[in-house]
C-alpha positions in Angstrom: 13.5 -5.8 -12.1 11.9 -4.8 -8.9 9.1 -6.4 -7.0 5.5 -5.4 -6.5 5.1 -5.0 -2.8 1.7 -4.6 -1.2 1.7 -2.8 2.1 -1.5 -2.8 4.1 -2.5 -2.0 7.6 -5.1 -4.4 9.0 -6.9 -5.0 12.3 -6.4 -8.2 14.2 -9.5 -9.5 12.6 -8.2 -8.8 9.1 -10.0 -5.6 8.1 -8.2 -2.9 6.2 -10.9 -0.4 7.1 -14.2 -0.2 9.0 -17.6 -0.6 7.4 -17.8 3.2 6.7 -14.2 3.3 5.3 -12.8 4.6 8.6 -9.1 4.2 9.3 -9.0 6.2 12.5 -7.8 3.1 14.3 -4.5 3.0 12.4 -1.7 2.7 15.0 1.0 5.1 13.7 3.9 6.2 15.8 7.6 7.2 15.4 8.7 3.6 15.0 6.1 2.9 12.4 7.1 6.1 10.6 10.7 4.9 10.5 9.6 1.7 8.9 7.4 3.6 6.4 10.3 5.9 5.5 12.6 3.0 4.9 10.0 1.2 2.8 9.5 4.3 0.6 13.2 4.7 0.3 13.4 1.2 -1.2 10.9 2.1 -3.9 11.0 3.7 -7.3 7.3 4.2 -7.5 3.9 3.9 -5.8 0.8 2.2 -7.2 -2.6 3.2 -6.0 -6.3 2.4 -6.6 -8.5 5.4 -7.0 -9.9 5.5 -3.5 -6.5 5.4 -1.8 -5.0 7.8 -4.3 -7.7 10.4 -3.5 -7.2 9.9 0.2 -3.4 10.2 -0.1 -3.5 13.1 -2.6 -5.7 15.1 -0.2 -3.1 14.8 2.6 0.5 14.3 1.5 1.1 17.3 -0.7 0.6 19.7 2.3 2.0 17.4 5.0 5.6 18.4 4.3 4.9 21.6 6.3 4.4 19.6 9.5 6.6 20.0 12.5 7.0 16.2 12.8 10.3 15.3 11.2 9.1 11.8 10.2 6.0 13.2 8.7 8.2 15.6 6.7 10.5 12.9 5.5 7.6 10.6 4.5 5.8 13.5 2.8 9.0 14.3 0.8 9.2 10.7 -0.4 5.5 10.4 -1.2 5.6 13.6 -3.1 8.8 12.9 -5.1 8.1 9.3 -6.2 6.3 8.6 -9.4 2.7 7.5 -8.7 0.5 5.3 -10.8 -3.3 5.4 -10.3 -5.2 2.4 -11.6 -8.7 3.7 -12.2 -11.5 3.5 -14.7 -13.2 6.7 -13.5 -10.5 9.4 -13.1 -9.3 11.1 -16.3 -6.3 12.7 -14.8 -4.3 12.8 -11.5 -3.5 16.2 -10.0 -0.8 15.2 -7.5 2.6 15.9 -8.9 4.3 12.9 -10.6 1.0 11.0 -10.7 -0.2 9.3 -13.8 -3.6 7.7 -14.5 -3.4 4.1 -15.7 -6.5 2.4 -17.1 -5.3 -0.3 -19.5 -5.1 -4.0 -19.0 -3.9 -4.5 -15.4 -1.5 -7.4 -16.1 0.1 -5.6 -19.1 0.4 -2.3 -17.3 2.0 -3.9 -14.2 4.5 -5.7 -16.5 5.2 -2.4 -18.3 5.9 -0.7 -15.0 8.0 -3.5 -13.6 10.2 -3.4 -16.8 10.7 0.4 -16.4 11.8 0.4 -12.8 14.8 -1.4 -11.3 13.6 -1.2 -7.7 10.3 -2.0 -6.0 6.9 -0.6 -6.7 4.7 -0.2 -3.7 1.0 -0.8 -3.6 -0.1 1.3 -0.6 -3.5 0.3 0.8 -5.7 0.0 -2.3 -7.6 -3.1 -1.2 -9.6 -3.5 -4.4 -6.5 -3.2 -6.5 -4.6 -5.6 -4.2 -7.5 -8.1 -4.7 -7.3 -7.7 -8.5 -3.5 -8.1 -8.5 -3.7 -11.1 -6.1 -6.1 -12.9 -8.5 -3.6 -12.5 -11.3 -0.6 -13.5 -9.0 1.1 -10.2 -9.7 2.1 -9.3 -6.1 5.6 -10.5 -5.2 5.5 -9.6 -1.5 2.8 -8.7 1.1 3.8 -6.5 4.0 0.9 -6.6 6.4 0.9 -4.5 9.5 -1.5 -6.0 12.1 -2.8 -3.4 14.5 -3.8 -4.4 18.0 -7.5 -3.7 17.5 -10.5 -5.8 16.7 -13.1 -4.0 14.6 -15.7 -6.6 14.7 -16.9 -5.6 11.2 -15.2 -4.1 8.2 -13.7 -4.7 4.8 -11.1 -7.5 4.4 -8.0 -6.5 2.5 -8.2 -9.3 -0.1 -11.6 -10.3 -1.4 -13.1 -12.7 -3.9 -10.0 -14.8 -4.8 -10.4 -17.5 -7.3 -8.7 -20.0 -5.0 -6.9 -19.9 -1.7 -3.5 -18.3 -1.6 -0.7 -20.0 0.2 1.9 -17.7 1.7 5.5 -18.2 3.0 6.4 -16.1 6.0 9.7 -14.3 5.3 10.0 -11.8 8.1 8.3 -10.5 11.2 8.8 -7.5 13.4 7.0 -6.6 16.6 6.7 -2.9 17.2 6.6 -1.4 20.7 3.1 -0.1 19.9 1.7 -3.6 19.5 1.7 -3.5 15.7 3.2 -6.6 14.1 4.8 -6.6 10.6 4.3 -9.8 8.7 6.1 -10.2 5.4 4.9 -13.0 3.1 5.7 -14.2 -0.4 3.0 -16.0 -2.4 3.6 -19.7 -3.0 2.4 -20.3 -6.5 
């Protein structure tokens, strides 16, 4: 059985997006794209909350036509992988290989984990990550800290029932100044 891996970009002050949901500060370059392609290659599916799904679905289906080879590779992976959208408001998902999931979160995650041998990635989706974290359903957090301080914004995990202790398992400093921090929850 694979793991549930949360991958999130955050600012140095811990925000996943600005107050107006802006993400124009994300520091993405060739090295980051290589990391993203390898992460997607390790997955058998992608899990989204509604907001992130809508943002991704408006971009990736047409990104394959880009002249950027890494963008083309990532677009291919994003488009071919099964996608599961946890939402109470969408009735259907239009992106190819996407399915709306609106049942009990813990039961649905258990069902997905039992169906897939490799990892399921939760990309962005801070509200979903918060809900999964409250239920101790995330096996690994991959946090990309960008070298920017927003000063105000939305934290990537909110309203936990208790503090969450994490064990650092891996780090990687990117030439761009991004830093990858991989953690496992200590239950």
